[in-house]
mmCIF file as Biopython writes it, N, C-alpha, C and O atoms, coordinates in Angstrom:
data_model
#
loop_
_atom_site.group_PDB
_atom_site.id
_atom_site.type_symbol
_atom_site.label_atom_id
_atom_site.label_alt_id
_atom_site.label_comp_id
_atom_site.label_asym_id
_atom_site.label_entity_id
_atom_site.label_seq_id
_atom_site.pdbx_PDB_ins_code
_atom_site.Cartn_x
_atom_site.Cartn_y
_atom_site.Cartn_z
_atom_site.occupancy
_atom_site.B_iso_or_equiv
_atom_site.auth_seq_id
_atom_site.auth_asym_id
_atom_site.pdbx_PDB_model_num
ATOM 1   N N  . MET A ? 1  ? 10.122  0.552   10.465  1.0 0.0 1  A 1 
ATOM 2   C CA . MET A ? 1  ? 9.178   -0.143  9.634   1.0 0.0 1  A 1 
ATOM 3   C C  . MET A ? 1  ? 9.608   0.042   8.183   1.0 0.0 1  A 1 
ATOM 4   O O  . MET A ? 1  ? 9.932   1.154   7.764   1.0 0.0 1  A 1 
ATOM 5   N N  . VAL A ? 2  ? 9.611   -1.034  7.425   1.0 0.0 2  A 1 
ATOM 6   C CA . VAL A ? 2  ? 9.961   -0.989  6.011   1.0 0.0 2  A 1 
ATOM 7   C C  . VAL A ? 2  ? 8.681   -1.144  5.194   1.0 0.0 2  A 1 
ATOM 8   O O  . VAL A ? 2  ? 8.064   -2.209  5.218   1.0 0.0 2  A 1 
ATOM 9   N N  . PRO A ? 3  ? 8.270   -0.095  4.467   1.0 0.0 3  A 1 
ATOM 10  C CA . PRO A ? 3  ? 7.064   -0.187  3.648   1.0 0.0 3  A 1 
ATOM 11  C C  . PRO A ? 3  ? 7.305   -1.054  2.408   1.0 0.0 3  A 1 
ATOM 12  O O  . PRO A ? 3  ? 8.368   -1.004  1.790   1.0 0.0 3  A 1 
ATOM 13  N N  . VAL A ? 4  ? 6.292   -1.847  2.067   1.0 0.0 4  A 1 
ATOM 14  C CA . VAL A ? 4  ? 6.345   -2.705  0.886   1.0 0.0 4  A 1 
ATOM 15  C C  . VAL A ? 4  ? 5.138   -2.390  0.026   1.0 0.0 4  A 1 
ATOM 16  O O  . VAL A ? 4  ? 4.009   -2.381  0.516   1.0 0.0 4  A 1 
ATOM 17  N N  . VAL A ? 5  ? 5.369   -2.126  -1.273  1.0 0.0 5  A 1 
ATOM 18  C CA . VAL A ? 5  ? 4.298   -1.841  -2.219  1.0 0.0 5  A 1 
ATOM 19  C C  . VAL A ? 5  ? 4.223   -3.020  -3.180  1.0 0.0 5  A 1 
ATOM 20  O O  . VAL A ? 5  ? 5.218   -3.388  -3.806  1.0 0.0 5  A 1 
ATOM 21  N N  . ILE A ? 6  ? 3.024   -3.615  -3.294  1.0 0.0 6  A 1 
ATOM 22  C CA . ILE A ? 6  ? 2.824   -4.746  -4.196  1.0 0.0 6  A 1 
ATOM 23  C C  . ILE A ? 6  ? 1.813   -4.330  -5.255  1.0 0.0 6  A 1 
ATOM 24  O O  . ILE A ? 6  ? 0.616   -4.251  -4.978  1.0 0.0 6  A 1 
ATOM 25  N N  . ASN A ? 7  ? 2.290   -4.064  -6.463  1.0 0.0 7  A 1 
ATOM 26  C CA . ASN A ? 7  ? 1.400   -3.711  -7.564  1.0 0.0 7  A 1 
ATOM 27  C C  . ASN A ? 7  ? 0.781   -4.982  -8.125  1.0 0.0 7  A 1 
ATOM 28  O O  . ASN A ? 7  ? 1.479   -5.970  -8.350  1.0 0.0 7  A 1 
ATOM 29  N N  . GLY A ? 8  ? -0.533  -4.958  -8.353  1.0 0.0 8  A 1 
ATOM 30  C CA . GLY A ? 8  ? -1.249  -6.098  -8.889  1.0 0.0 8  A 1 
ATOM 31  C C  . GLY A ? 8  ? -1.875  -6.977  -7.821  1.0 0.0 8  A 1 
ATOM 32  O O  . GLY A ? 8  ? -2.516  -7.975  -8.150  1.0 0.0 8  A 1 
ATOM 33  N N  . PHE A ? 9  ? -1.706  -6.632  -6.553  1.0 0.0 9  A 1 
ATOM 34  C CA . PHE A ? 9  ? -2.219  -7.461  -5.463  1.0 0.0 9  A 1 
ATOM 35  C C  . PHE A ? 9  ? -3.729  -7.627  -5.537  1.0 0.0 9  A 1 
ATOM 36  O O  . PHE A ? 9  ? -4.235  -8.744  -5.431  1.0 0.0 9  A 1 
ATOM 37  N N  . TRP A ? 10 ? -4.456  -6.525  -5.719  1.0 0.0 10 A 1 
ATOM 38  C CA . TRP A ? 10 ? -5.926  -6.590  -5.715  1.0 0.0 10 A 1 
ATOM 39  C C  . TRP A ? 10 ? -6.480  -7.301  -6.932  1.0 0.0 10 A 1 
ATOM 40  O O  . TRP A ? 10 ? -7.575  -7.858  -6.868  1.0 0.0 10 A 1 
ATOM 41  N N  . ARG A ? 11 ? -5.746  -7.297  -8.054  1.0 0.0 11 A 1 
ATOM 42  C CA . ARG A ? 11 ? -6.190  -8.048  -9.225  1.0 0.0 11 A 1 
ATOM 43  C C  . ARG A ? 11 ? -5.983  -9.539  -9.028  1.0 0.0 11 A 1 
ATOM 44  O O  . ARG A ? 11 ? -6.759  -10.347 -9.539  1.0 0.0 11 A 1 
ATOM 45  N N  . ALA A ? 12 ? -4.947  -9.909  -8.293  1.0 0.0 12 A 1 
ATOM 46  C CA . ALA A ? 12 ? -4.579  -11.319 -8.158  1.0 0.0 12 A 1 
ATOM 47  C C  . ALA A ? 12 ? -5.281  -12.027 -7.004  1.0 0.0 12 A 1 
ATOM 48  O O  . ALA A ? 12 ? -5.600  -13.211 -7.117  1.0 0.0 12 A 1 
ATOM 49  N N  . PHE A ? 13 ? -5.529  -11.326 -5.894  1.0 0.0 13 A 1 
ATOM 50  C CA . PHE A ? 13 ? -6.034  -11.976 -4.685  1.0 0.0 13 A 1 
ATOM 51  C C  . PHE A ? 13 ? -7.372  -11.404 -4.251  1.0 0.0 13 A 1 
ATOM 52  O O  . PHE A ? 13 ? -7.747  -10.296 -4.632  1.0 0.0 13 A 1 
ATOM 53  N N  . ASN A ? 14 ? -8.094  -12.195 -3.432  1.0 0.0 14 A 1 
ATOM 54  C CA . ASN A ? 14 ? -9.373  -11.733 -2.905  1.0 0.0 14 A 1 
ATOM 55  C C  . ASN A ? 14 ? -9.148  -10.709 -1.789  1.0 0.0 14 A 1 
ATOM 56  O O  . ASN A ? 14 ? -8.015  -10.309 -1.520  1.0 0.0 14 A 1 
ATOM 57  N N  . LYS A ? 15 ? -10.223 -10.298 -1.155  1.0 0.0 15 A 1 
ATOM 58  C CA . LYS A ? 15 ? -10.179 -9.251  -0.135  1.0 0.0 15 A 1 
ATOM 59  C C  . LYS A ? 15 ? -9.216  -9.564  1.011   1.0 0.0 15 A 1 
ATOM 60  O O  . LYS A ? 15 ? -8.515  -8.673  1.492   1.0 0.0 15 A 1 
ATOM 61  N N  . ARG A ? 16 ? -9.180  -10.811 1.445   1.0 0.0 16 A 1 
ATOM 62  C CA . ARG A ? 16 ? -8.316  -11.210 2.545   1.0 0.0 16 A 1 
ATOM 63  C C  . ARG A ? 16 ? -6.906  -11.573 2.092   1.0 0.0 16 A 1 
ATOM 64  O O  . ARG A ? 16 ? -6.007  -11.717 2.921   1.0 0.0 16 A 1 
ATOM 65  N N  . GLY A ? 17 ? -6.706  -11.720 0.794   1.0 0.0 17 A 1 
ATOM 66  C CA . GLY A ? 17 ? -5.390  -12.065 0.281   1.0 0.0 17 A 1 
ATOM 67  C C  . GLY A ? 17 ? -5.059  -13.534 0.417   1.0 0.0 17 A 1 
ATOM 68  O O  . GLY A ? 17 ? -3.893  -13.920 0.338   1.0 0.0 17 A 1 
ATOM 69  N N  . LEU A ? 18 ? -6.080  -14.362 0.621   1.0 0.0 18 A 1 
ATOM 70  C CA . LEU A ? 18 ? -5.847  -15.782 0.847   1.0 0.0 18 A 1 
ATOM 71  C C  . LEU A ? 18 ? -6.182  -16.659 -0.359  1.0 0.0 18 A 1 
ATOM 72  O O  . LEU A ? 18 ? -5.674  -17.775 -0.467  1.0 0.0 18 A 1 
ATOM 73  N N  . LYS A ? 19 ? -7.026  -16.170 -1.264  1.0 0.0 19 A 1 
ATOM 74  C CA . LYS A ? 19 ? -7.430  -16.952 -2.436  1.0 0.0 19 A 1 
ATOM 75  C C  . LYS A ? 19 ? -7.157  -16.156 -3.705  1.0 0.0 19 A 1 
ATOM 76  O O  . LYS A ? 19 ? -7.217  -14.927 -3.709  1.0 0.0 19 A 1 
ATOM 77  N N  . PHE A ? 20 ? -6.856  -16.881 -4.787  1.0 0.0 20 A 1 
ATOM 78  C CA . PHE A ? 20 ? -6.620  -16.237 -6.078  1.0 0.0 20 A 1 
ATOM 79  C C  . PHE A ? 20 ? -7.935  -15.783 -6.693  1.0 0.0 20 A 1 
ATOM 80  O O  . PHE A ? 20 ? -8.924  -16.515 -6.673  1.0 0.0 20 A 1 
ATOM 81  N N  . LYS A ? 21 ? -7.942  -14.575 -7.238  1.0 0.0 21 A 1 
ATOM 82  C CA . LYS A ? 21 ? -9.050  -14.108 -8.055  1.0 0.0 21 A 1 
ATOM 83  C C  . LYS A ? 21 ? -8.713  -14.358 -9.511  1.0 0.0 21 A 1 
ATOM 84  O O  . LYS A ? 21 ? -9.540  -14.832 -10.290 1.0 0.0 21 A 1 
ATOM 85  N N  . LYS A ? 22 ? -7.464  -14.023 -9.864  1.0 0.0 22 A 1 
ATOM 86  C CA . LYS A ? 22 ? -7.032  -14.148 -11.249 1.0 0.0 22 A 1 
ATOM 87  C C  . LYS A ? 22 ? -5.613  -14.682 -11.265 1.0 0.0 22 A 1 
ATOM 88  O O  . LYS A ? 22 ? -4.679  -13.994 -10.855 1.0 0.0 22 A 1 
ATOM 89  N N  . LYS A ? 23 ? -5.452  -15.903 -11.735 1.0 0.0 23 A 1 
ATOM 90  C CA . LYS A ? 23 ? -4.120  -16.505 -11.808 1.0 0.0 23 A 1 
ATOM 91  C C  . LYS A ? 23 ? -3.359  -15.908 -12.981 1.0 0.0 23 A 1 
ATOM 92  O O  . LYS A ? 23 ? -3.955  -15.490 -13.973 1.0 0.0 23 A 1 
ATOM 93  N N  . GLY A ? 24 ? -2.054  -15.871 -12.859 1.0 0.0 24 A 1 
ATOM 94  C CA . GLY A ? 24 ? -1.208  -15.354 -13.928 1.0 0.0 24 A 1 
ATOM 95  C C  . GLY A ? 24 ? -1.029  -13.850 -13.902 1.0 0.0 24 A 1 
ATOM 96  O O  . GLY A ? 24 ? -0.431  -13.294 -14.824 1.0 0.0 24 A 1 
ATOM 97  N N  . THR A ? 25 ? -1.524  -13.176 -12.884 1.0 0.0 25 A 1 
ATOM 98  C CA . THR A ? 25 ? -1.371  -11.728 -12.761 1.0 0.0 25 A 1 
ATOM 99  C C  . THR A ? 25 ? 0.073   -11.408 -12.374 1.0 0.0 25 A 1 
ATOM 100 O O  . THR A ? 25 ? 0.636   -12.022 -11.468 1.0 0.0 25 A 1 
ATOM 101 N N  . LEU A ? 26 ? 0.654   -10.452 -13.065 1.0 0.0 26 A 1 
ATOM 102 C CA . LEU A ? 26 ? 2.019   -10.036 -12.776 1.0 0.0 26 A 1 
ATOM 103 C C  . LEU A ? 26 ? 2.035   -9.197  -11.502 1.0 0.0 26 A 1 
ATOM 104 O O  . LEU A ? 26 ? 1.336   -8.188  -11.405 1.0 0.0 26 A 1 
ATOM 105 N N  . LEU A ? 27 ? 2.828   -9.617  -10.536 1.0 0.0 27 A 1 
ATOM 106 C CA . LEU A ? 27 ? 2.974   -8.880  -9.286  1.0 0.0 27 A 1 
ATOM 107 C C  . LEU A ? 27 ? 4.342   -8.220  -9.261  1.0 0.0 27 A 1 
ATOM 108 O O  . LEU A ? 27 ? 5.350   -8.847  -9.586  1.0 0.0 27 A 1 
ATOM 109 N N  . ASN A ? 28 ? 4.371   -6.960  -8.875  1.0 0.0 28 A 1 
ATOM 110 C CA . ASN A ? 28 ? 5.598   -6.194  -8.786  1.0 0.0 28 A 1 
ATOM 111 C C  . ASN A ? 28 ? 5.773   -5.756  -7.329  1.0 0.0 28 A 1 
ATOM 112 O O  . ASN A ? 28 ? 4.926   -5.045  -6.788  1.0 0.0 28 A 1 
ATOM 113 N N  . VAL A ? 29 ? 6.865   -6.178  -6.700  1.0 0.0 29 A 1 
ATOM 114 C CA . VAL A ? 29 ? 7.104   -5.872  -5.288  1.0 0.0 29 A 1 
ATOM 115 C C  . VAL A ? 29 ? 8.244   -4.859  -5.177  1.0 0.0 29 A 1 
ATOM 116 O O  . VAL A ? 29 ? 9.319   -5.050  -5.746  1.0 0.0 29 A 1 
ATOM 117 N N  . ARG A ? 30 ? 7.987   -3.767  -4.425  1.0 0.0 30 A 1 
ATOM 118 C CA . ARG A ? 30 ? 9.014   -2.755  -4.182  1.0 0.0 30 A 1 
ATOM 119 C C  . ARG A ? 30 ? 9.164   -2.540  -2.689  1.0 0.0 30 A 1 
ATOM 120 O O  . ARG A ? 30 ? 8.181   -2.335  -1.977  1.0 0.0 30 A 1 
ATOM 121 N N  . PHE A ? 31 ? 10.394  -2.587  -2.225  1.0 0.0 31 A 1 
ATOM 122 C CA . PHE A ? 31 ? 10.709  -2.287  -0.827  1.0 0.0 31 A 1 
ATOM 123 C C  . PHE A ? 31 ? 11.199  -0.843  -0.782  1.0 0.0 31 A 1 
ATOM 124 O O  . PHE A ? 31 ? 12.080  -0.456  -1.549  1.0 0.0 31 A 1 
ATOM 125 N N  . LYS A ? 32 ? 10.633  -0.062  0.108   1.0 0.0 32 A 1 
ATOM 126 C CA . LYS A ? 32 ? 11.006  1.347   0.216   1.0 0.0 32 A 1 
ATOM 127 C C  . LYS A ? 32 ? 11.913  1.566   1.415   1.0 0.0 32 A 1 
ATOM 128 O O  . LYS A ? 32 ? 12.174  0.654   2.200   1.0 0.0 32 A 1 
ATOM 129 N N  . GLU A ? 33 ? 12.381  2.790   1.534   1.0 0.0 33 A 1 
ATOM 130 C CA . GLU A ? 33 ? 13.252  3.165   2.646   1.0 0.0 33 A 1 
ATOM 131 C C  . GLU A ? 33 ? 12.505  3.020   3.977   1.0 0.0 33 A 1 
ATOM 132 O O  . GLU A ? 33 ? 11.306  3.290   4.038   1.0 0.0 33 A 1 
ATOM 133 N N  . PRO A ? 34 ? 13.188  2.603   5.029   1.0 0.0 34 A 1 
ATOM 134 C CA . PRO A ? 34 ? 12.536  2.465   6.340   1.0 0.0 34 A 1 
ATOM 135 C C  . PRO A ? 34 ? 11.980  3.795   6.851   1.0 0.0 34 A 1 
ATOM 136 O O  . PRO A ? 34 ? 12.573  4.853   6.641   1.0 0.0 34 A 1 
ATOM 137 N N  . LEU A ? 35 ? 10.835  3.719   7.521   1.0 0.0 35 A 1 
ATOM 138 C CA . LEU A ? 35 ? 10.217  4.904   8.112   1.0 0.0 35 A 1 
ATOM 139 C C  . LEU A ? 35 ? 10.703  5.050   9.542   1.0 0.0 35 A 1 
ATOM 140 O O  . LEU A ? 35 ? 10.927  4.064   10.245  1.0 0.0 35 A 1 
ATOM 141 N N  . GLN A ? 36 ? 10.861  6.294   9.957   1.0 0.0 36 A 1 
ATOM 142 C CA . GLN A ? 36 ? 11.269  6.597   11.327  1.0 0.0 36 A 1 
ATOM 143 C C  . GLN A ? 36 ? 10.111  7.308   12.020  1.0 0.0 36 A 1 
ATOM 144 O O  . GLN A ? 36 ? 9.534   8.242   11.463  1.0 0.0 36 A 1 
ATOM 145 N N  . PHE A ? 37 ? 9.772   6.875   13.220  1.0 0.0 37 A 1 
ATOM 146 C CA . PHE A ? 37 ? 8.719   7.493   14.007  1.0 0.0 37 A 1 
ATOM 147 C C  . PHE A ? 37 ? 9.288   7.959   15.342  1.0 0.0 37 A 1 
ATOM 148 O O  . PHE A ? 37 ? 10.286  7.431   15.831  1.0 0.0 37 A 1 
ATOM 149 N N  . THR A ? 38 ? 8.623   8.968   15.922  1.0 0.0 38 A 1 
ATOM 150 C CA . THR A ? 38 ? 8.993   9.417   17.257  1.0 0.0 38 A 1 
ATOM 151 C C  . THR A ? 38 ? 7.813   9.163   18.187  1.0 0.0 38 A 1 
ATOM 152 O O  . THR A ? 38 ? 6.681   8.985   17.735  1.0 0.0 38 A 1 
ATOM 153 N N  . TYR A ? 39 ? 8.086   9.148   19.480  1.0 0.0 39 A 1 
ATOM 154 C CA . TYR A ? 39 ? 7.031   8.927   20.454  1.0 0.0 39 A 1 
ATOM 155 C C  . TYR A ? 39 ? 6.086   10.121  20.563  1.0 0.0 39 A 1 
ATOM 156 O O  . TYR A ? 39 ? 4.984   9.985   21.095  1.0 0.0 39 A 1 
ATOM 157 N N  . GLU A ? 40 ? 6.494   11.274  20.074  1.0 0.0 40 A 1 
ATOM 158 C CA . GLU A ? 40 ? 5.672   12.469  20.164  1.0 0.0 40 A 1 
ATOM 159 C C  . GLU A ? 40 ? 4.626   12.551  19.057  1.0 0.0 40 A 1 
ATOM 160 O O  . GLU A ? 40 ? 3.683   13.334  19.163  1.0 0.0 40 A 1 
ATOM 161 N N  . GLU A ? 41 ? 4.775   11.757  17.997  1.0 0.0 41 A 1 
ATOM 162 C CA . GLU A ? 41 ? 3.844   11.821  16.870  1.0 0.0 41 A 1 
ATOM 163 C C  . GLU A ? 41 ? 2.486   11.236  17.247  1.0 0.0 41 A 1 
ATOM 164 O O  . GLU A ? 41 ? 2.394   10.278  18.014  1.0 0.0 41 A 1 
ATOM 165 N N  . THR A ? 42 ? 1.445   11.829  16.695  1.0 0.0 42 A 1 
ATOM 166 C CA . THR A ? 42 ? 0.097   11.308  16.932  1.0 0.0 42 A 1 
ATOM 167 C C  . THR A ? 42 ? -0.129  10.075  16.065  1.0 0.0 42 A 1 
ATOM 168 O O  . THR A ? 42 ? 0.590   9.845   15.092  1.0 0.0 42 A 1 
ATOM 169 N N  . THR A ? 43 ? -1.128  9.295   16.427  1.0 0.0 43 A 1 
ATOM 170 C CA . THR A ? 43 ? -1.434  8.106   15.635  1.0 0.0 43 A 1 
ATOM 171 C C  . THR A ? 43 ? -1.893  8.490   14.230  1.0 0.0 43 A 1 
ATOM 172 O O  . THR A ? 43 ? -1.626  7.767   13.270  1.0 0.0 43 A 1 
ATOM 173 N N  . GLU A ? 44 ? -2.581  9.621   14.108  1.0 0.0 44 A 1 
ATOM 174 C CA . GLU A ? 44 ? -3.019  10.084  12.797  1.0 0.0 44 A 1 
ATOM 175 C C  . GLU A ? 44 ? -1.833  10.426  11.907  1.0 0.0 44 A 1 
ATOM 176 O O  . GLU A ? 44 ? -1.838  10.114  10.717  1.0 0.0 44 A 1 
ATOM 177 N N  . ALA A ? 45 ? -0.814  11.067  12.479  1.0 0.0 45 A 1 
ATOM 178 C CA . ALA A ? 45 ? 0.381   11.425  11.712  1.0 0.0 45 A 1 
ATOM 179 C C  . ALA A ? 45 ? 1.140   10.171  11.277  1.0 0.0 45 A 1 
ATOM 180 O O  . ALA A ? 45 ? 1.634   10.094  10.152  1.0 0.0 45 A 1 
ATOM 181 N N  . ILE A ? 46 ? 1.227   9.200   12.170  1.0 0.0 46 A 1 
ATOM 182 C CA . ILE A ? 46 ? 1.914   7.950   11.834  1.0 0.0 46 A 1 
ATOM 183 C C  . ILE A ? 46 ? 1.148   7.207   10.744  1.0 0.0 46 A 1 
ATOM 184 O O  . ILE A ? 46 ? 1.754   6.702   9.799   1.0 0.0 46 A 1 
ATOM 185 N N  . LEU A ? 47 ? -0.171  7.134   10.865  1.0 0.0 47 A 1 
ATOM 186 C CA . LEU A ? 47 ? -0.988  6.469   9.860   1.0 0.0 47 A 1 
ATOM 187 C C  . LEU A ? 47 ? -0.856  7.151   8.504   1.0 0.0 47 A 1 
ATOM 188 O O  . LEU A ? 47 ? -0.778  6.479   7.475   1.0 0.0 47 A 1 
ATOM 189 N N  . GLU A ? 48 ? -0.830  8.473   8.497   1.0 0.0 48 A 1 
ATOM 190 C CA . GLU A ? 48 ? -0.667  9.217   7.250   1.0 0.0 48 A 1 
ATOM 191 C C  . GLU A ? 48 ? 0.677   8.897   6.595   1.0 0.0 48 A 1 
ATOM 192 O O  . GLU A ? 48 ? 0.741   8.707   5.380   1.0 0.0 48 A 1 
ATOM 193 N N  . LYS A ? 49 ? 1.740   8.838   7.380   1.0 0.0 49 A 1 
ATOM 194 C CA . LYS A ? 49 ? 3.065   8.481   6.851   1.0 0.0 49 A 1 
ATOM 195 C C  . LYS A ? 49 ? 3.055   7.086   6.232   1.0 0.0 49 A 1 
ATOM 196 O O  . LYS A ? 49 ? 3.598   6.868   5.148   1.0 0.0 49 A 1 
ATOM 197 N N  . ILE A ? 50 ? 2.429   6.145   6.938   1.0 0.0 50 A 1 
ATOM 198 C CA . ILE A ? 50 ? 2.386   4.771   6.443   1.0 0.0 50 A 1 
ATOM 199 C C  . ILE A ? 50 ? 1.569   4.683   5.158   1.0 0.0 50 A 1 
ATOM 200 O O  . ILE A ? 50 ? 1.998   4.044   4.197   1.0 0.0 50 A 1 
ATOM 201 N N  . MET A ? 51 ? 0.406   5.312   5.131   1.0 0.0 51 A 1 
ATOM 202 C CA . MET A ? 51 ? -0.451  5.276   3.944   1.0 0.0 51 A 1 
ATOM 203 C C  . MET A ? 51 ? 0.243   5.903   2.744   1.0 0.0 51 A 1 
ATOM 204 O O  . MET A ? 51 ? 0.113   5.395   1.630   1.0 0.0 51 A 1 
ATOM 205 N N  . ASP A ? 52 ? 0.976   6.992   2.943   1.0 0.0 52 A 1 
ATOM 206 C CA . ASP A ? 52 ? 1.741   7.598   1.854   1.0 0.0 52 A 1 
ATOM 207 C C  . ASP A ? 52 ? 2.856   6.669   1.388   1.0 0.0 52 A 1 
ATOM 208 O O  . ASP A ? 52 ? 3.099   6.540   0.188   1.0 0.0 52 A 1 
ATOM 209 N N  . ALA A ? 53 ? 3.528   6.028   2.326   1.0 0.0 53 A 1 
ATOM 210 C CA . ALA A ? 53 ? 4.659   5.159   1.986   1.0 0.0 53 A 1 
ATOM 211 C C  . ALA A ? 53 ? 4.223   3.938   1.192   1.0 0.0 53 A 1 
ATOM 212 O O  . ALA A ? 53 ? 4.939   3.505   0.289   1.0 0.0 53 A 1 
ATOM 213 N N  . ILE A ? 54 ? 3.055   3.370   1.514   1.0 0.0 54 A 1 
ATOM 214 C CA . ILE A ? 54 ? 2.596   2.191   0.777   1.0 0.0 54 A 1 
ATOM 215 C C  . ILE A ? 54 ? 1.653   2.564   -0.362  1.0 0.0 54 A 1 
ATOM 216 O O  . ILE A ? 54 ? 1.001   1.702   -0.952  1.0 0.0 54 A 1 
ATOM 217 N N  . GLU A ? 55 ? 1.591   3.855   -0.662  1.0 0.0 55 A 1 
ATOM 218 C CA . GLU A ? 55 ? 0.843   4.403   -1.794  1.0 0.0 55 A 1 
ATOM 219 C C  . GLU A ? 55 ? -0.640  4.066   -1.725  1.0 0.0 55 A 1 
ATOM 220 O O  . GLU A ? 55 ? -1.246  3.698   -2.731  1.0 0.0 55 A 1 
ATOM 221 N N  . GLN A ? 56 ? -1.219  4.190   -0.544  1.0 0.0 56 A 1 
ATOM 222 C CA . GLN A ? 56 ? -2.643  3.931   -0.365  1.0 0.0 56 A 1 
ATOM 223 C C  . GLN A ? 56 ? -3.399  5.162   0.122   1.0 0.0 56 A 1 
ATOM 224 O O  . GLN A ? 56 ? -4.570  5.054   0.488   1.0 0.0 56 A 1 
ATOM 225 N N  . SER A ? 57 ? -2.763  6.318   0.134   1.0 0.0 57 A 1 
ATOM 226 C CA . SER A ? 57 ? -3.455  7.530   0.576   1.0 0.0 57 A 1 
ATOM 227 C C  . SER A ? 57 ? -4.250  8.115   -0.591  1.0 0.0 57 A 1 
ATOM 228 O O  . SER A ? 57 ? -4.168  7.631   -1.720  1.0 0.0 57 A 1 
ATOM 229 N N  . LYS A ? 58 ? -5.012  9.153   -0.299  1.0 0.0 58 A 1 
ATOM 230 C CA . LYS A ? 58 ? -5.831  9.790   -1.327  1.0 0.0 58 A 1 
ATOM 231 C C  . LYS A ? 58 ? -4.995  10.395  -2.445  1.0 0.0 58 A 1 
ATOM 232 O O  . LYS A ? 58 ? -5.490  10.582  -3.557  1.0 0.0 58 A 1 
ATOM 233 N N  . LYS A ? 59 ? -3.730  10.705  -2.161  1.0 0.0 59 A 1 
ATOM 234 C CA . LYS A ? 59 ? -2.845  11.270  -3.188  1.0 0.0 59 A 1 
ATOM 235 C C  . LYS A ? 59 ? -2.637  10.293  -4.342  1.0 0.0 59 A 1 
ATOM 236 O O  . LYS A ? 59 ? -2.412  10.708  -5.478  1.0 0.0 59 A 1 
ATOM 237 N N  . PHE A ? 60 ? -2.713  9.002   -4.049  1.0 0.0 60 A 1 
ATOM 238 C CA . PHE A ? 60 ? -2.412  7.986   -5.045  1.0 0.0 60 A 1 
ATOM 239 C C  . PHE A ? 60 ? -3.663  7.359   -5.653  1.0 0.0 60 A 1 
ATOM 240 O O  . PHE A ? 60 ? -3.557  6.437   -6.462  1.0 0.0 60 A 1 
ATOM 241 N N  . ALA A ? 61 ? -4.853  7.847   -5.274  1.0 0.0 61 A 1 
ATOM 242 C CA . ALA A ? 61 ? -6.098  7.279   -5.792  1.0 0.0 61 A 1 
ATOM 243 C C  . ALA A ? 61 ? -6.238  7.607   -7.269  1.0 0.0 61 A 1 
ATOM 244 O O  . ALA A ? 61 ? -6.006  8.738   -7.698  1.0 0.0 61 A 1 
ATOM 245 N N  . ASN A ? 62 ? -6.620  6.604   -8.031  1.0 0.0 62 A 1 
ATOM 246 C CA . ASN A ? 62 ? -6.861  6.800   -9.464  1.0 0.0 62 A 1 
ATOM 247 C C  . ASN A ? 62 ? -8.293  7.283   -9.622  1.0 0.0 62 A 1 
ATOM 248 O O  . ASN A ? 62 ? -9.243  6.532   -9.400  1.0 0.0 62 A 1 
ATOM 249 N N  . VAL A ? 63 ? -8.436  8.535   -10.005 1.0 0.0 63 A 1 
ATOM 250 C CA . VAL A ? 63 ? -9.742  9.131   -10.162 1.0 0.0 63 A 1 
ATOM 251 C C  . VAL A ? 63 ? -10.047 9.221   -11.649 1.0 0.0 63 A 1 
ATOM 252 O O  . VAL A ? 63 ? -9.289  9.810   -12.419 1.0 0.0 63 A 1 
ATOM 253 N N  . LEU A ? 64 ? -11.177 8.624   -12.042 1.0 0.0 64 A 1 
ATOM 254 C CA . LEU A ? 64 ? -11.608 8.681   -13.437 1.0 0.0 64 A 1 
ATOM 255 C C  . LEU A ? 64 ? -12.511 9.882   -13.629 1.0 0.0 64 A 1 
ATOM 256 O O  . LEU A ? 64 ? -13.514 10.035  -12.932 1.0 0.0 64 A 1 
ATOM 257 N N  . ILE A ? 65 ? -12.156 10.724  -14.569 1.0 0.0 65 A 1 
ATOM 258 C CA . ILE A ? 65 ? -12.975 11.908  -14.883 1.0 0.0 65 A 1 
ATOM 259 C C  . ILE A ? 65 ? -13.567 11.698  -16.263 1.0 0.0 65 A 1 
ATOM 260 O O  . ILE A ? 65 ? -12.848 11.471  -17.237 1.0 0.0 65 A 1 
ATOM 261 N N  . ARG A ? 66 ? -14.871 11.777  -16.332 1.0 0.0 66 A 1 
ATOM 262 C CA . ARG A ? 66 ? -15.545 11.566  -17.625 1.0 0.0 66 A 1 
ATOM 263 C C  . ARG A ? 66 ? -16.279 12.802  -18.028 1.0 0.0 66 A 1 
ATOM 264 O O  . ARG A ? 66 ? -16.909 12.829  -19.085 1.0 0.0 66 A 1 
#
């Protein structure tokens, strides 16, 4: 599996990704190194790897501290 990170996706498209929310938004696409999985891995471990690879895990959450 090749992870793809698209910066600006949520600003440009609606929840389903089918309609524009904001036209003219700059989108940046990055292809990452392919992920390798084994049959012994649990689904939770595989999901964690994928979420980290596409930068959607809690590690990458932007937390505002006021």
